[in-house]
C-alpha positions in Angstrom: -26.6 139.0 220.0 -25.5 140.7 216.9 -22.6 139.3 214.9 -19.6 141.3 214.0 -19.1 141.7 210.2 -15.8 141.3 208.3 -15.8 144.3 205.9 -13.1 144.7 203.3 -10.9 147.5 204.5 -7.2 147.7 203.8 -5.0 147.9 206.8 -1.3 148.6 207.4 1.2 146.7 209.4 1.3 149.4 212.1 -2.2 148.4 213.3 -0.8 145.3 214.9 2.9 146.0 215.0 3.8 142.5 214.0 1.9 141.6 210.9 4.1 140.3 208.1 4.0 142.3 204.9 1.9 139.8 203.0 -0.7 139.7 205.8 -0.7 143.5 206.0 -2.0 143.6 202.4 -5.0 141.5 203.3 -8.5 143.1 203.4 -9.4 142.9 207.1 -11.7 144.8 209.3 -9.8 147.1 211.7 -11.9 145.8 214.6 -10.7 142.3 213.9 -7.1 143.5 213.7 -7.4 145.3 217.1 -9.0 142.2 218.6 -6.2 140.1 217.1 -3.7 142.3 218.9 -5.3 141.4 222.2 -5.1 137.7 221.4 -1.4 138.2 220.5 -0.7 139.8 223.9 -2.5 137.0 225.7 -0.7 134.3 223.7 2.7 135.9 224.4 2.0 136.2 228.1 1.3 132.5 228.3 4.5 131.5 226.6 3.8 131.6 222.8 6.9 133.0 221.1 7.0 135.8 218.6 8.2 133.3 216.0 5.3 131.0 216.6 2.9 133.9 216.4 4.3 135.1 213.2 4.2 131.6 211.8 0.5 131.2 212.7 -0.5 134.7 211.7 -1.1 134.1 207.9 -3.9 131.7 208.9 -5.4 134.0 211.6 -8.0 135.6 209.4 -11.8 135.4 209.2 -13.3 132.6 207.1 -16.9 133.6 206.2 -17.8 130.0 205.3 -17.1 129.0 208.9 -19.8 131.4 210.2 -22.2 130.1 207.5 -21.7 126.5 208.8 -22.0 127.6 212.4 -25.3 129.3 211.8 -26.7 126.5 209.7 -29.4 124.3 211.3 -30.0 120.7 210.2 -33.1 120.6 207.9 -34.4 117.3 209.4 -34.6 115.7 212.8 -32.3 112.7 212.4 -33.9 109.2 212.5 -32.0 106.4 214.2 -32.1 103.9 211.4 -31.3 106.4 208.7 -28.3 107.6 210.8 -27.1 104.1 211.6 -27.4 102.8 208.0 -25.5 105.8 206.7 -22.5 105.2 209.0 -22.3 101.5 209.8 -22.2 99.9 206.4 -20.5 96.9 204.8 -17.5 99.0 203.5 -16.8 100.6 206.8 -17.1 97.3 208.7 -14.8 95.5 206.2 -12.2 98.3 206.3 -12.3 98.5 210.0 -11.7 94.8 210.4 -8.7 95.0 208.1 -7.3 97.9 210.1 -7.8 95.9 213.4 -5.7 93.1 211.9 -3.0 95.5 210.6 -2.7 97.3 213.9 -3.4 94.3 216.2 -0.2 94.7 218.2 -0.7 98.4 218.7 -4.3 98.0 219.7 -3.5 95.3 222.1 -0.8 97.5 223.7 -3.2 100.4 224.0 -5.9 98.1 225.5 -3.5 96.9 228.1 -2.5 100.4 229.0 -5.9 102.1 229.0 -8.5 99.3 229.3 -10.3 100.4 226.1 -11.0 97.5 223.7 -9.8 97.6 220.1 -13.3 97.5 218.6 -14.3 100.7 220.4 -11.2 102.6 219.4 -11.4 101.6 215.8 -15.2 102.4 215.8 -14.5 106.0 217.0 -11.8 106.3 214.4 -14.2 105.2 211.7 -17.0 107.4 212.8 -14.9 110.5 213.2 -12.8 110.5 210.0 -13.5 107.3 208.2 -10.2 105.9 209.5 -8.2 109.1 208.9 -9.4 109.7 205.3 -11.4 112.9 206.1 -9.9 115.0 208.8 -11.0 118.4 207.6 -9.6 121.0 205.3 -10.0 124.2 207.3 -6.9 126.0 208.9 -7.6 125.4 212.6 -6.3 128.7 213.8 -8.3 130.6 211.2 -11.5 128.7 211.9 -11.1 129.3 215.7 -10.2 133.0 215.2 -13.4 133.4 213.1 -15.5 131.8 215.8 -13.7 133.5 218.6 -14.2 137.0 217.1 -17.9 136.2 216.5 -19.9 137.4 219.5 -22.0 134.3 220.0 -19.5 131.9 221.6 -16.4 134.1 221.7 -15.2 133.0 225.2 -15.2 129.3 224.4 -13.5 129.6 221.0 -10.9 132.2 222.2 -9.8 129.7 224.8 -9.6 127.0 222.0 -7.6 129.4 219.8 -5.0 130.0 222.5 -4.7 126.3 223.1 -4.1 125.8 219.4 -1.3 128.4 219.6 0.2 126.5 222.6 0.1 123.3 220.5 2.1 125.0 217.7 4.5 126.4 220.3 5.2 122.9 221.6 6.1 121.8 218.1 3.5 119.0 217.7 2.4 120.2 214.3 3.4 123.0 211.8 0.9 125.8 211.4 0.3 125.1 207.7 -0.5 121.5 208.5 -2.8 122.2 211.4 -6.0 121.6 209.6 -9.4 120.3 210.7 -13.1 120.8 210.8 -14.8 124.2 210.4 -15.3 124.2 214.2 -11.6 123.5 215.0 -11.7 119.7 215.6 -8.4 118.2 214.5 -6.8 115.0 213.4 -7.8 111.4 212.9 -9.9 111.5 216.1 -11.1 115.1 215.8 -9.9 116.5 219.1 -10.5 120.1 219.9 -7.3 121.9 221.0 -8.3 121.8 224.7 -8.9 118.1 224.4 -5.6 117.6 222.7 -3.8 119.5 225.4 -5.3 117.4 228.1 -5.3 113.9 226.6 -3.1 113.6 223.5 -0.1 111.2 223.9 3.0 110.4 222.0 2.5 106.7 221.5 5.1 106.2 218.7 7.9 107.8 220.7 9.0 110.4 218.2 8.6 113.3 220.6 5.4 114.7 219.1 1.8 114.1 219.8 0.7 113.7 216.2 -3.0 112.9 215.9 -3.0 114.0 212.3 -0.8 111.4 210.6 0.2 108.9 213.3 -2.5 106.2 214.0 -0.6 105.2 217.1 -0.8 108.7 218.6 -4.4 109.2 217.5 -5.7 105.8 218.9 -3.7 106.0 222.1 -4.9 109.6 222.6 -8.5 108.5 222.1 -8.0 105.6 224.6 -6.5 108.0 227.1 -9.5 110.4 226.8 -12.0 107.5 227.3 -10.1 106.1 230.3 -9.9 109.5 232.0 -13.6 110.1 231.3 -14.4 106.9 233.3 -14.3 104.0 230.9 -14.3 100.7 232.7 -12.6 97.7 231.1 -14.8 95.2 233.0 -18.1 96.6 231.6 -19.6 96.6 228.1 -21.0 99.7 226.5 -24.4 98.1 226.0 -26.3 95.7 223.7 -29.6 95.4 221.8 -32.4 93.7 223.8 -35.9 92.4 223.6 -38.6 93.9 225.7 -41.5 91.9 227.0 -45.2 92.4 226.1 -46.9 95.1 228.2 -43.5 96.7 229.0 -43.8 100.0 230.9 -42.4 102.4 228.3 -41.9 105.1 230.8 -39.0 103.1 232.3 -37.1 103.5 229.0 -34.9 106.6 229.6 -31.3 107.3 230.1 -31.8 108.6 233.6 -33.8 105.5 234.6 -31.0 103.2 235.5 -31.8 100.0 237.4 -29.8 96.9 238.5 -29.4 94.3 235.7 -31.3 91.8 237.9 -34.3 94.2 238.0 -34.4 94.3 234.2 -34.2 90.6 234.0 -37.0 90.2 236.5 -39.1 92.6 234.3 -38.7 90.2 231.4 -35.9 92.0 229.4 -33.8 89.6 227.5 -30.8 89.8 225.1 -31.4 90.5 221.4 -31.2 86.8 220.6 -33.7 85.9 223.3 -31.3 84.5 225.8 -31.3 85.7 229.4 -29.4 88.8 230.5 -26.0 88.0 232.1 -26.0 87.7 235.8 -23.7 90.4 237.0 -23.7 93.5 239.1 -24.1 97.0 237.8 -26.7 99.5 236.7 -28.1 99.9 233.2 -30.8 101.9 231.4 -33.1 101.0 228.5 -32.9 103.3 225.4 -35.5 103.5 222.6 -33.8 105.7 219.9 -36.8 105.4 217.6 -39.7 104.9 220.0 -41.4 101.8 221.1 -41.7 100.4 217.6 -37.9 100.7 217.0 -34.9 98.9 218.5 -34.2 98.8 222.2 -30.8 98.9 223.9 -29.6 98.2 227.4 -26.8 100.6 228.1 -24.2 100.7 230.9 -21.9 103.3 232.4 -19.5 103.1 229.5 -22.3 104.5 227.3 -22.2 107.7 229.4 -18.5 107.9 228.7 -19.2 107.7 225.0 -21.6 110.5 225.3 -18.9 112.8 226.7 -17.2 112.4 223.3 -20.4 113.4 221.5 -23.7 114.1 223.2 -25.8 112.6 220.4 -27.4 109.3 221.5 -27.5 108.2 217.8 -23.8 108.8 217.5 -22.9 106.8 220.7 -25.2 103.9 219.6 -23.6 103.9 216.2 -20.1 103.7 217.7 -21.2 100.9 220.0 -22.8 98.9 217.2 -19.9 99.5 214.8 -17.6 98.2 217.5 -19.7 95.1 217.9 -19.8 94.5 214.2 -16.0 94.9 214.0 -15.8 92.2 216.6 -18.1 89.8 214.7 -21.6 90.6 216.0 -24.6 90.2 213.7 -26.5 93.2 212.2 -29.4 94.7 214.1 -32.8 93.5 212.9 -35.2 94.1 215.8 -37.3 97.2 215.3 -36.7 97.5 211.5 -40.4 97.8 210.8 -40.8 101.2 212.4 -41.8 104.4 210.5 -38.6 106.0 209.1 -40.1 109.3 207.9 -38.2 112.3 209.2 -39.6 115.4 210.9 -38.5 118.7 209.3 -37.5 121.5 211.7 -40.8 123.2 210.8 -42.7 120.0 211.7 -40.8 119.7 215.0 -41.9 123.3 215.8 -45.5 122.5 214.9 -45.4 119.4 217.1 -44.4 121.5 220.1 -47.1 124.0 219.3 -49.7 121.3 219.0 -48.8 119.8 222.3 -49.1 123.3 223.9 -52.5 123.8 222.4 -53.7 120.5 223.9 -52.4 121.4 227.3 -49.0 119.7 227.2 -46.6 122.6 226.8 -42.9 122.3 227.2 -41.9 126.0 227.3 -41.3 128.2 224.3 -41.6 126.3 221.0 -38.3 126.4 219.2 -38.1 123.3 217.0 -35.5 121.7 219.3 -36.8 118.4 220.6 -35.0 118.2 223.9 -35.9 116.6 227.3 -38.7 119.0 228.1 -40.5 118.2 224.8 -40.0 114.5 225.3 -41.5 114.8 228.8 -44.5 116.7 227.3 -44.9 113.9 224.8 -44.9 111.2 227.5 -47.5 113.2 229.4 -49.7 113.4 226.3 -49.2 109.7 225.5 -50.0 108.6 229.0 -53.1 110.8 229.1 -54.3 109.2 225.9 -53.4 105.6 226.8 -50.6 105.4 224.2 -47.1 103.8 224.6 -45.4 106.5 226.7 -42.0 106.4 224.9 -41.6 110.2 224.6 -40.6 109.8 220.9 -41.3 112.8 218.6 -42.4 111.2 215.3 -44.3 112.1 212.2 -47.2 109.8 213.2 -47.4 111.6 216.5 -47.6 114.9 214.8 -50.3 113.6 212.5 -52.3 112.4 215.5 -51.9 115.8 217.3 -53.0 117.6 214.2 -56.1 115.4 214.0 -56.8 115.9 217.8 -56.9 119.7 217.2 -58.9 119.6 214.0 -61.3 116.8 214.8 -61.2 115.8 218.5 -63.8 113.0 218.3 -61.9 111.3 215.5 -58.5 111.6 217.2 -59.9 109.8 220.2 -60.3 106.6 218.1 -56.9 106.7 216.5 -54.2 104.2 217.5 -50.6 103.9 216.3 
């Protein structure tokens, strides 16, 4: 779908009928101005006042850099250990522990109200904004207006823009202080406006839901979100585990939940080698870096964490940071695995190689999703390899050899 462009054409106040003089002198595309008029009508119809609209208007203009960031694809496929080590480090752990002590009374109150433990809340806080230090410098209404006017995801971001205007109307934040990420995520826990409207709370009692500068409001809002998403106070998020020799690697998948007793019977033990706890509940085994990397046993609360961010690496990093804040030891199992990253071009080639060998996963696009992982498992199973479904550089090298020299590939092991 073709993107709209923002050409530099002078406009007059009459085009919108409500543009302040300063904004009228801005160089804007007439199409954007007409579109903005439709947003204004919709906002006013849902209760946004003319005063709030005029206050927000100076920031309601296209930001070309936002479109650049939206279109940019990561250069590499992220490796779990590289991701974890870059985010769960000694400084962040030390600072998080100090904040847990400083806000102990607040965190205890939130835990009693929502059932979410302090370590988890502070871990989300640390992962999202480094405990409130980096909340984003983009004007939220401008970033959302840019993305809403763009044709690619206009419906989603138009709804977020209208929610942002509702937040301004309610007086929770001033327009010039409503800043966040290029995609419109706001405050110390990076809520989108729609998430704010559903889950933000006024924990400090000042009459505003201030996730920008009030740790109480930010942390309580995060806890409210997690509770409403299904967090269970009587369950952990997960833990690192040891897998037995001759483990069936095809069992390791997020959609392969089994009773804890079944995993224990299969020989799975805790990371320190002790038996799994005897309790009810279902859990899954995750291998974020393949069979040679670490293994995790994850519970229902892990699914709740994924509603915050769909990245498995992100959710595992939050869980591990929470554990470290509570005094757990560093991870050490699976440290010997290959940490070389696949480039996007290599990921595309991996898909193409699988297809050439009869293990296609649909159109090759360089995005290593569930279909590609299923194709990898099928290839691994057919070649008597650990069927972990993990897309790695050693796997690509093996596929390349299988295509170039089939007889030599048959003797390769990794």
